[in-house]
Every structure is written in structure tokens, then in C-alpha cells.
N, C-alpha and C positions, 0 to 999 in steps of 0.2 A: 504494499501499501503504497507505502514510501517514498519505492522507486519511486511509482507510481507517479503523487503525489511531483512529486521532482521535475519527472522530464515536463509533467501539464505546465509548471511555474516556469522554467525555461521558455518551453513555448509561447508559453503568456506573454516573457523578456523579450524575450523577442520580436514577437508580435507585438507589441507595445511601442517597442522602438525603431520600430519602420512606420509604426501610426506618427510616433513625432516627428520623425525623419518627413515624409509627406506633409509634413503642418510646420513643415519652415526652420526646423530644431538645426540642423547642419548648417553651419554656417558660410559651406559653397558646396559649389557640386564633385568636388574631389569625394569631400565627409557622407554627403548625399548616395554618390556612387560601393562608395567603400560601408556600409550601410548597406545597401544593395546584393555585394558581393557576399558580405559577413551572410546574409540571411538562405543564398543558393548554396552557403558548406551546412549549412544545417537545415537543408532540404525544405526551406521554407518557398524560397522559388525554385523552380524548372531553368534550367539553362536556359534555352530556350527562354522563357518571358525573362533571366536577366537579359540577355542581348538585345530584345529589344526593349525595351527597360532605357539599356544603354546610348541605344540609334534613338531613341526620344531624342534622351538629352543631346545626341551627340547631332543632332538636325534641326536644332533650336538655335544653335552656333555656329552649324557651314552658313558661307554663300551659295549660290546660284551659281558664280564659278569655280568653285570645289570640285561642280560638280560634273559641269556640259558639257555636252559633246562639242568641241572645238570646231573653227567653221572648218577648216580645212578635214574634217571625217562625214559634212553634211553633204547627202545627194539630194542636188539641187535638180529640182524640175526647170527649164525655163521655158517662161508664159507662152508664148510662141512657137511650143513642142507637137509633133505631132502624136498620133498615137502610136506608129511605127519606131517613136522611138523614145515612148514612154517606158512602151509593153516591155522593152529589152531590161530597164533602167527597174523599174518593179520587181520584174524576175528575179534579176542578179542577188539585187540587192534587199530582196525580203519582207520591203518595212511596209509599213499600214500606215502612214506616211509619211508628206515631201513636201518640205516648202517652196514655193515658185517665186523662181528669182525672173525679175525684171532684165532681160538682156544689155537696156540701155542706161538704167542705171544701178544696177545690180544689186536693187535692191529686196526685199522681200518682198511680193506682192499680197501672199495668203496664201493657204497650205491645199493640198491636193490630197483625197482620201484616194486611197487604192479603190475600196469596192466599191466609190462611185465613176469608176470603168468599169462596172462589170457591164452594165447595160448596151456600151459600144462595142463588148464581145462579141457580145450575140446580131448578126445585122447587115445593113452594105451600109449603115450609117455613117461609114467615118470620115466621111466627106464635110458633114453636119459639126465634130465636132472641134470644140476653143476650149483652153484648158481655164479659161477665165468667163468661161459660164461653170463650171462646174466646179473652181475653186472654191475654199470658202476664205470668210478673214481669219487672217493671223494676228496673236497677242503677244507680246511685243514688252520684253520684262526689263529691269539693269542687271548686271551684272554684283547689283550690292546683295539683291533681295535674298531674305533670309530664307532659311530650308523649308519653316513652319510655315513659314507668309505665304510662301508658292503651294503647296500643297493645301495649304487653305480656299486659295485663291481655282487651282482644279480644281478641286471639289463642286466650290459655291459657285462656277460658271460651267460648269460641265465639261471645260479643256484637259488634253489630253498631249498636249504638246507649247509648248512657248520658244518664238523665238530670241534670243537673247542678246543683246545691242551693250556695247560700250559709253562712254559717257558722250564719245563723238555721236554716236546713233548711229557707228556703222554694227553690223552683225561680230558676231562675236564668237558663238553658234549656238545650238539647241538645248532646252531641259523638256524630258518627258514627268509623266507623274508616275512615272515605273521608275526612272532613276529615284528620285524622291522616295522610291514606297521604297528602294531595294537597298535603302543607305536604312530602316529599321527590321525589316523582315529580314535584306542578306538578299541575293541573289535568285529573280527570278525567270527561270523554263519560260521558254514562248515555244508556240509550233516549230520555229524556225533552228534552236537551240538543238545538243544532240539528242539522242536516245541516249537514257539513261546511265544503261550501261559502257555504253561508247565513251572514251577520251580521247583519241583519236581519228578523225576525219581527214583520208583522203582528197584535197578538191584535182589536183591532176597531176601530172609526175611528177611534178616538182611542186609542188603547195599542198598543206596540211593546216587546218587548225585543231588546235589541242588546246585543250584544258586544262588551267595553269596546274590543278592537282593531280595532274598523272604522276604517277608513280614514278620516280625517274630507273625503277627497275623496268620498269615495261616500257618507258622510252628509250633503257639500255641495248631491250630485247628486240622491237619493230626498226632503229632506222643502227645494229650494229653497232652501238657508241658505248665506252664503258668510261660513263660519268661510277663518280663512286657515290655508293648513297649513305657513307658517314656523313657529308656535308650539309646536302642538302638531300632532303625526302621526297621534296616535288620537281617536278619541272617550272612551278614559281619559284620556287628556292635559288635553280640555276640561273634564271632569270635574272633576279634578282639585285643577285652577287655578280653579275656581270653588270649591269646599269649602275649601282651603289645604292640605291634609294630606291622607293617605292615606284612602278614608275607610270607616267599616266597616260591614257588611254593616245593614242599615236606614235608616240614614241618605239623605237629600233633600236635595235643591240644583234653586235654577230658574234655567234661563241663558236669556233673553228669554220666548219664551211655551214652552218646556219646562219638564220638569218632571222632573227625572232624580231615582229610587228605584235603591241599589243593592243589589241582590237578590245579590251571593252575587260575596265579598272575604275576600281575609284581609291578614296584617299586609305582607306584600311588594304586594300590587298588587290594582285591582278587574278582577273575569272579567267579571261581569256585571248585564245594567242595565236598566229596565222605567222608558221614557218616556213619556209623556202630555201631548196635544197640549192644551193651556190656551187657552179660545177669549178671546184679548186686543180683542175689539170688542163683546165682552157690557155693556161700565161705558159702552161711546161712547155 
């Protein structure tokens, strides 16, 4: 009976501490996070719940510029483009939304949804197609906007994409509601991502998409390499070691005859890589 009462007292004590933390007793964010981590160690919070709580706290501190897709990686559709030019772009990129760019000013004129093209895929009325007739208004936000505010606006306005502009009004990148949510719940797989069990996907004779969490042993077996797993367990570790920092999307690094490009990353980790095999015998 005494042991049972002690356990109840301990649980009540930690429950009270969490309650006090939420009422504002901790002096700063670090103290609040520490209370939550202590609760997780005592099985009062699950690890997934703790990760999401930390993600929520982080979202309130990050700005749009911290996670936006840079302009160099945006797939634009020209405002003057024909369907025969648009369809290959949509198929190759597998995106669902595309910023429409005015070729004369290089400014974003609207957003084209891939699903709005379905009605033109049937029939012979392609001559009547005009991007300006189907594109939707674009939402513009500053790079400095807080992510928690951005998420609220996405939900309130039922938008899924916003164009990020710098202080001069030039396009610096774009951000989606999925980008913000992934800061809280982790990476969200979509219909264009790998199958759950697949980690290495061959795109062509010399190009592969590789999940960053691919085991080094699996990478070695697939490509006949001999990278030691004593230093890193995953391809992410190998790549980050080469960069010397956690890279951003679009950064590249060469390791031996492999060129790695970061396709998807956030400020905490790398998610997806494109690897291109380089023919090192051409100069011989």
C-alpha cells in the first residue's frame, strides 16, 4: 500500500509540475522544455508527443525564411505557356501547385493548380487554353513572418502556398502549409514519395533519389563502396560530415565520384538527396 501511495504521489508531483509549467512558472523556453523532457523520461509523455510539443515551440520562434523553398528550386509556369509545354513540367516535377510567372516582369502573377488542367486533358479544346483563365490569385508574405502566424493564415484563408518576397518585393522563395506542419509532426510523406520500404530509387542510369536515413551498410552494398559505419550510421551522416554543417535544400557536395544534392531538408536534419554518379575515368 505504501509503495502504491508513493507512486501516486510521484505521478501527482510531476503532473503538478507540468501544470505549473503550462501556467507560466518556468522562466524561459529552455526550462519549459526541460520539464517536458523530464515528464517524458517518467513516461508521463510519449516521445512522439514530446517531439510535437517541441516542434510547436520551435514554430513560434522560426521565420518563413528559415524553411522556405528558395527561388532557385521553384518550378515556374510561364503566363504565356501552352498545354504542350505545361504537361511535361507537371509530370516531371510531380507538384500540385505552380507559381505562374510573367515573362516580361519576372513577377508571380498567380498560382496554377495541376488539378485545374484535368478538364483540358480530355477533348480537343487545347487551342482555347489560356493560363490566365485558370490561374488563381497568389498570396505574398515577407521573409520575416513567423511560422506560427503563417500557419494561422494558411488555416484561416484556406491557402496551401504562399510566395515569399524580400524587402524589395522580389521573389525569394515559396512556402507551403506542409512545410510548416512538418516542423511540428516531422516529414509528411505524399503520393510522390518513396514506398515505405524503399530507400534508394533509381531515376536514370546515373541518377538516384536516396532517403537520408539510408543505412551506410545498405548504401555500400548497393554501390559497392566501403564507407565505415563507425563514423556514421546513415547517408545523412556521411553527407553532413562532407558539408561540415546541416545543409539547406539545393546545396551540393561531392564525395569521391558521387555528387549529392539536398532535395529536402529543414534546419534540424536532411530528409532526401539526389545522387549523381560522376564518371571519373573521362580525364584518364
